[in-house]
C-alpha positions as MATLAB code, in Angstrom:
seq = 'MNVTVCNPLLRTPLSLIVDDSCPVINLTYYWIQQRHAWKARHQPNVPPDRWEGDAAQHKKMPPTIPADFAWEWAEWCWENGVKGKFSLIPYPAGVGRVDEGFPAQVFEKSPTHEYQSWLRIYREIIWPNFDLTPEMLTHTAVVDLDTFSLTEEWEQVEWVDPPIDKLTDYIITAMEMLNNVGIPCEGVTSPGAFGKRQEAAYSKAVLTASQEVNNDPRPFYFLWLKHDELPDVPIWHVDKKNGSAIASIVACAGDWFGGWTGYDLGNADQFITEDGQGGRLPPILEKELPCVLVGHWPGFYFNGEKLGFDVLKTVKSRLDNYDPDGTKTLWMKTSEIGHYWMAREFTDVAVLEEQQQINLCTQFPTANFTLAIDTPVRHIQVNGWDLREVHSRRDFRRDTFFCEGKHTYVAFDLEIGETELVLTV';
ca = [
       1.095   -1.161  -36.303;
       2.800   -1.633  -32.951;
       0.960   -1.481  -29.633;
       2.597   -0.905  -26.242;
       1.089   -1.040  -22.754;
       1.995    2.169  -20.916;
       1.687    3.464  -17.379;
      -1.922    4.260  -16.396;
      -2.985    7.466  -18.180;
       0.718    7.929  -19.072;
       1.372    8.903  -15.470;
       3.826    7.433  -12.956;
       2.099    5.800   -9.968;
       2.596    7.466   -6.589;
       1.509    5.756   -3.385;
       1.914    6.252    0.364;
       2.285    3.255    2.661;
       1.477    3.811    6.337;
       2.686    1.085    8.701;
       2.267    0.387   12.435;
      -1.233    1.878   12.455;
      -4.150    0.571   14.482;
      -7.166    1.936   16.343;
      -6.369    3.862   19.532;
      -3.060    2.149   20.353;
       0.303    3.824   19.863;
       2.074    0.675   18.740;
       5.569    2.080   19.316;
       4.831    2.599   23.009;
       3.893   -1.052   23.507;
       6.453   -2.438   21.067;
       9.396   -0.882   22.906;
       7.932   -1.806   26.289;
       7.406   -5.442   25.325;
      10.681   -5.770   23.432;
      12.727   -4.457   26.348;
      10.907   -6.819   28.703;
      11.732   -9.690   26.330;
      15.395   -8.637   26.323;
      15.442   -8.614   30.119;
      14.097  -12.181   30.181;
      16.186  -13.688   27.392;
      19.296  -11.502   27.116;
      19.667   -9.849   30.535;
      23.263   -8.794   29.946;
      22.705   -7.403   26.432;
      21.468   -3.812   26.187;
      18.796   -3.116   23.568;
      20.063   -2.245   20.108;
      19.022    1.041   18.553;
      16.384   -0.689   16.411;
      14.780   -1.991   19.620;
      13.986    1.514   20.846;
      15.234    3.996   23.424;
      13.975    3.532   26.990;
      14.495    7.214   27.754;
      12.375    8.245   24.790;
       9.763    5.655   25.717;
       8.992    7.544   28.920;
       7.843   10.523   26.844;
       5.451    8.535   24.642;
       1.687    8.519   24.962;
       0.180    5.006   24.940;
      -2.562    6.078   22.537;
      -2.997    8.169   19.388;
      -6.341    9.993   19.410;
      -9.064    9.611   16.815;
      -9.038   13.397   16.364;
      -5.562   13.180   14.845;
      -6.578   10.273   12.605;
      -9.524   12.354   11.375;
      -7.285   15.375   10.667;
      -4.676   13.265    8.863;
      -7.162   11.270    6.806;
      -9.209   14.328    5.843;
      -6.064   16.101    4.642;
      -5.114   13.077    2.515;
      -8.622   12.955    1.055;
      -8.590   16.665    0.187;
      -5.121   16.450   -1.354;
      -5.605   13.264   -3.349;
      -3.085   11.135   -1.462;
      -3.694    7.399   -1.805;
      -1.936    4.215   -0.767;
      -2.057    1.608    2.003;
      -2.894    1.994    5.712;
      -2.338   -0.798    8.218;
      -5.008   -1.944   10.639;
      -3.223   -4.241   13.081;
      -5.964   -6.604   14.321;
      -4.585   -7.376   17.807;
      -2.086   -4.545   18.398;
       0.612   -5.617   20.850;
      -1.906   -8.142   22.229;
      -3.668   -5.312   24.094;
      -7.077   -5.928   22.556;
      -8.800   -7.315   19.485;
     -10.087   -4.871   16.907;
     -13.260   -6.951   16.599;
     -13.897   -7.010   20.350;
     -12.703   -3.600   21.530;
      -9.900   -2.609   23.886;
      -9.675   -2.560   27.688;
     -10.923    0.678   29.220;
      -7.616    1.367   30.963;
      -5.770    2.019   27.696;
      -7.970    4.984   26.821;
      -7.426    8.588   27.723;
     -10.985    9.449   26.669;
     -14.330    7.665   26.706;
     -13.507    4.083   25.603;
     -16.656    3.439   23.597;
     -16.638    6.809   21.854;
     -12.928    6.699   20.973;
     -13.047    3.116   19.675;
     -16.151    3.739   17.556;
     -14.695    6.997   16.233;
     -11.593    5.161   15.086;
     -13.592    2.498   13.243;
     -15.709    5.164   11.584;
     -12.590    6.995   10.390;
     -11.155    3.767    8.975;
     -14.331    2.940    7.075;
     -15.490    6.364    5.929;
     -12.389    8.493    5.351;
      -9.310    6.276    5.092;
     -10.689    3.254    3.233;
     -11.859    5.115    0.076;
      -8.270    6.151   -0.660;
      -6.139    3.575    1.153;
      -6.100   -0.200    1.157;
      -6.574   -1.394    4.734;
      -4.433   -4.391    5.593;
      -3.520   -6.398    8.652;
       0.101   -6.096    9.687;
      -0.271   -9.644   10.899;
      -1.795  -10.006   14.353;
       0.145   -8.048   16.975;
       3.335   -6.709   15.332;
       4.984   -7.722   18.611;
       4.790  -11.262   20.015;
       3.502  -14.198   18.010;
       0.006  -15.304   19.033;
      -0.845  -18.887   19.963;
      -3.963  -19.343   17.834;
      -5.365  -22.031   20.162;
      -5.374  -19.810   23.252;
      -4.873  -16.343   21.722;
      -2.138  -15.742   24.260;
       1.219  -14.164   23.421;
       4.280  -16.398   23.067;
       7.973  -15.666   23.464;
       8.519  -15.554   19.688;
       8.317  -12.302   17.735;
       6.478  -11.717   14.502;
       9.183   -9.586   12.935;
      12.313  -11.014   14.516;
      12.614  -14.613   15.745;
       9.574  -16.182   14.063;
      11.174  -16.465   10.661;
      10.438  -20.002    9.469;
       7.002  -21.174   10.630;
       5.474  -24.160    8.805;
       3.515  -23.064    5.753;
       0.178  -24.354    7.101;
       0.688  -22.480   10.354;
       1.692  -19.348    8.467;
      -1.423  -19.542    6.282;
      -3.691  -20.013    9.324;
      -2.045  -17.042   10.986;
      -2.735  -14.776    8.001;
      -6.293  -16.135    7.670;
      -6.930  -15.207   11.313;
      -5.656  -11.658   10.725;
      -7.877  -11.233    7.672;
     -10.919  -12.663    9.425;
     -10.568  -10.184   12.287;
     -10.724   -7.284    9.837;
     -13.716   -8.893    8.155;
     -15.423   -9.023   11.541;
     -15.481   -5.211   11.604;
     -16.640   -4.949    8.000;
     -13.269   -4.392    6.338;
     -12.254   -7.086    3.828;
      -8.594   -6.433    3.059;
      -6.973   -6.450   -0.393;
      -3.610   -7.596    0.904;
      -1.304   -7.718    3.902;
       1.653   -5.866    5.359;
       4.654   -7.678    6.784;
       5.634   -6.579   10.280;
       9.342   -5.990    9.780;
      11.055   -8.986    8.191;
       8.022  -11.272    8.575;
       8.179  -13.747    5.685;
      11.394  -12.377    4.197;
      13.432  -15.597    4.489;
      10.805  -17.677    2.704;
       9.129  -15.184    0.390;
       7.810  -17.766   -2.075;
       6.006  -19.668    0.692;
       4.909  -16.465    2.395;
       3.417  -14.963   -0.762;
       1.625  -18.253   -1.463;
       0.198  -18.240    2.064;
      -1.135  -14.697    1.566;
      -2.702  -15.638   -1.770;
      -4.327  -18.749   -0.278;
      -5.642  -16.798    2.705;
      -6.985  -14.023    0.489;
      -8.849  -16.486   -1.712;
     -10.269  -18.345    1.282;
     -11.320  -15.358    3.391;
     -12.225  -12.706    0.805;
     -12.579  -14.661   -2.429;
      -9.896  -12.356   -3.819;
      -7.582  -14.006   -6.373;
      -5.369  -10.942   -6.918;
      -4.081   -9.563   -3.585;
      -0.798   -7.837   -2.773;
       1.686   -7.810    0.075;
       4.161   -5.200    1.274;
       7.500   -6.562    2.479;
      10.380   -4.726    0.793;
      11.672   -1.167    1.173;
      14.694   -0.588   -1.082;
      16.611    2.679   -1.046;
      19.396    1.668   -3.403;
      17.608   -0.149   -6.225;
      15.085    0.736   -8.889;
      11.608   -0.383   -7.819;
       9.520   -2.986   -9.592;
       6.279   -4.868   -9.001;
       7.180   -8.582   -8.870;
       4.249  -10.914   -9.488;
       4.198  -14.335   -7.830;
       2.235  -17.581   -8.332;
       0.564  -16.605  -11.591;
      -2.340  -18.700  -12.835;
      -2.990  -16.928  -16.116;
      -5.941  -19.115  -17.090;
      -7.881  -18.491  -13.872;
      -6.678  -14.948  -13.244;
      -4.966  -15.413   -9.912;
      -1.630  -13.998   -8.754;
      -0.144  -11.906   -5.982;
       1.832   -8.671   -6.348;
       4.772   -7.631   -4.213;
       4.578   -3.880   -3.661;
       8.146   -2.616   -3.321;
       8.675    0.777   -1.700;
      11.527    3.014   -2.824;
      11.576    5.770   -0.184;
      11.285    6.051    3.598;
      11.067    5.988    6.547;
      11.813    9.733    6.525;
       8.723   11.331    8.030;
       9.007   10.719   11.755;
      10.387    7.199   11.897;
       8.666    4.152   13.352;
       9.743    5.465   16.735;
       7.879    8.744   16.656;
      11.023   10.536   17.833;
      13.375   10.250   14.814;
      12.324   13.249   12.736;
      12.951   12.928    9.017;
      13.473   15.578    6.376;
      11.450   16.321    3.264;
      14.718   16.787    1.326;
      15.367   13.066    1.642;
      12.260   12.493   -0.505;
      12.465   15.534   -2.798;
      14.295   18.839   -2.448;
      12.578   22.187   -2.789;
      13.830   22.664   -6.350;
      12.412   19.264   -7.342;
      15.811   17.996   -8.485;
      17.320   16.218   -5.477;
      16.245   13.452   -3.136;
      15.210    9.867   -3.776;
      11.978   10.493   -5.691;
      12.944   12.515   -8.799;
      15.229    9.837  -10.330;
      12.504    7.218   -9.844;
       9.842    9.492  -11.312;
      12.023   10.345  -14.305;
      12.300    6.627  -15.074;
       8.480    6.389  -14.747;
       8.670    3.578  -12.192;
       6.167    3.075   -9.349;
       7.097    5.520   -6.620;
       5.957    4.146   -3.253;
       6.729    6.126   -0.087;
       6.726    4.628    3.409;
       5.887    6.195    6.750;
       4.849    4.933   10.171;
       1.772    6.085   12.000;
       3.552    6.977   15.283;
       6.031    9.010   13.231;
       3.324   11.153   11.662;
       1.849   11.803   15.124;
       5.325   12.382   16.595;
       4.179   12.157   20.208;
       1.490   14.768   19.636;
       3.713   17.312   17.883;
       2.593   16.138   14.397;
       6.034   16.882   12.955;
       6.048   13.831   10.686;
       2.688   14.988    9.347;
       4.294   18.345    8.550;
       7.025   16.560    6.579;
       4.328   14.747    4.580;
       2.634   18.059    3.764;
       5.937   19.490    2.537;
       6.677   16.426    0.393;
       3.203   16.572   -1.162;
       3.614   20.280   -1.917;
       6.940   19.647   -3.626;
       5.484   16.777   -5.654;
       2.692   19.109   -6.764;
       5.299   21.644   -7.878;
       7.157   18.873   -9.715;
       3.945   18.041  -11.605;
       1.934   21.283  -11.672;
      -0.517   20.267  -14.413;
      -0.986   16.672  -13.192;
       0.316   15.035  -16.353;
       3.297   13.188  -14.858;
       2.047   11.427  -11.731;
      -1.040    9.594  -10.484;
      -1.795    8.744   -6.845;
      -3.000    5.143   -6.567;
      -3.854    2.593   -3.922;
      -1.257   -0.159   -3.641;
      -3.836   -2.738   -4.759;
      -4.458   -0.652   -7.893;
      -0.733   -0.708   -8.692;
      -0.703   -4.486   -8.231;
      -3.750   -4.972  -10.456;
      -2.321   -2.748  -13.175;
       1.007   -4.572  -13.276;
      -0.756   -7.927  -13.453;
      -2.818   -6.712  -16.409;
       0.264   -5.198  -18.004;
       2.173   -8.471  -17.878;
      -0.580  -11.013  -18.465;
      -2.886   -9.488  -21.062;
      -2.570  -10.931  -24.566;
      -2.516   -8.243  -27.278;
      -3.228   -9.186  -30.894;
      -3.011   -6.617  -33.703;
      -5.169   -7.284  -36.764;
      -3.688   -4.621  -39.017;
      -5.812   -5.259  -42.110;
      -9.009   -4.939  -40.079;
      -7.592   -1.935  -38.172;
      -8.388   -3.783  -34.962;
      -6.708   -4.641  -31.669;
      -7.921   -7.623  -29.653;
      -7.108   -8.038  -25.971;
      -7.674  -11.099  -23.829;
      -7.129  -11.162  -20.072;
      -8.212  -12.587  -16.747;
      -6.625   -9.621  -14.941;
      -8.914   -6.565  -14.921;
      -7.688   -3.073  -14.103;
      -8.700    0.566  -14.312;
      -7.234    3.096  -16.761;
      -5.543    0.508  -18.979;
      -3.454    2.582  -21.364;
      -2.107    1.707  -24.792;
       0.214    3.513  -27.188;
      -0.428    2.905  -30.883;
       2.329    3.989  -33.260;
       0.044    5.626  -35.789;
      -2.388    8.566  -35.701;
      -6.001    7.470  -35.238;
      -9.126    9.531  -35.964;
     -11.690    7.412  -34.111;
     -11.660    4.492  -31.625;
     -14.370    2.134  -30.392;
     -13.872   -0.177  -27.416;
     -16.373   -3.050  -27.454;
     -18.660   -0.913  -29.569;
     -18.361    2.146  -27.310;
     -17.157    5.366  -28.943;
     -14.295    6.965  -27.065;
     -14.012   10.730  -26.791;
     -11.026   12.441  -28.391;
      -9.070   14.908  -26.279;
      -6.163   17.074  -27.356;
      -3.695   17.087  -24.472;
      -2.190   14.862  -21.795;
      -3.817   17.064  -19.196;
      -7.280   16.046  -20.427;
      -6.391   12.385  -20.918;
      -8.755   10.228  -18.850;
     -10.385    6.821  -19.072;
     -12.562    6.343  -22.165;
     -10.608    8.947  -24.123;
      -7.829    9.001  -26.710;
      -5.484   11.610  -28.097;
      -2.819   11.909  -30.737;
       0.654   13.239  -30.087;
       3.093   13.266  -32.980;
       2.874    9.913  -34.724;
       1.368    8.118  -31.717;
      -2.141    7.651  -30.406;
      -2.836    6.982  -26.740;
      -6.015    5.332  -25.517;
      -7.283    4.576  -21.981;
     -10.197    2.482  -20.748;
     -11.088    0.070  -17.962;
      -9.934   -3.414  -18.910;
     -12.448   -6.118  -18.048;
     -12.086   -9.881  -17.775;
     -12.411  -11.660  -21.103;
     -12.193  -10.251  -24.618;
     -11.841   -6.560  -25.456;
     -12.027   -5.330  -29.031;
     -10.665   -1.984  -30.207;
     -11.747   -0.852  -33.692;
      -9.717    1.995  -35.156;
     -10.338    4.523  -37.894;
      -7.002    5.819  -39.167;
];
């Protein structure tokens, strides 16, 4: 009797990562403004590169993104089952701290009402379906933690090799600021290339910070977007005995909604064509690999035109057509993908064939842990609990099993410690 760990509920994970998001502030507006000012100080004879933003487009940008749009976007995601990761930059562009509020002059509406509305949307509508993470502190200039003033270094550009202790303190500060508004994060997002040159040290710093601030031994980080490789979920710094590790969530598609700029409109065909055959996503889905999409908050808003949001709606509709009965794909938070891959790799599976029993041992819990058993089974108990038999993939859920051909599939929530499956064949 052979046992294989499968994708959760035999479905391929889908997830949406949203970067450059923060309460009130349109980060792109401030990022371009501050980056161009930096260029004028340090490279006065060098015009900004394309990745540093267009000054002409900057003049058209609003400095804020209203809570009303955040509510509309988040409510649509909730109603349509979209899950993933949503950044909450703690000190966006150094304009104001999320745990202290923002200066009145940045608001187009009532400062108190708009700020409180944003926090409510984060907590009540976005958080249930999206991990909320810092994207370090400002996403622009590096912060001097002693004075909380901005320096001449940049989080995503020049500040590439900070000492590990300083890096850890920096991430701890970002996490603590989210905690101060009642949002303990399950991971972090790298602003641009932050941490890319020293990924082993960076991932260790995130793990240390997560354990210290949130007592979380199994966080994730988002750093890599790869358009030309098959995605994976690399796991770093594994302590199998104590159940600690950190997952690298690797995105495979984006930024094709409205760009980080909010003026570079993408195209749904780049993700998936109308016939469901072309684009980046179908080949990844056919290989049943985690399919993580990336967008940027200013791009969804698209300077008030919401064109990037429209692209998202089209992509979601095409994914629904690709999987009309919901048996191929499963929307998940990024932390849930990380937890599942940890359990998949670091759970010991022992088959006791004579006793018709499967014993699992793990320190890495996860939801919807799914096994394939290469023999038909008539009845299954998990830790003494009778599972319900279903008769199709469409009805396959946690605490159920079903037979298909010569295989039996079973799904349940995997808990820390020992799990015993008793089979009747």
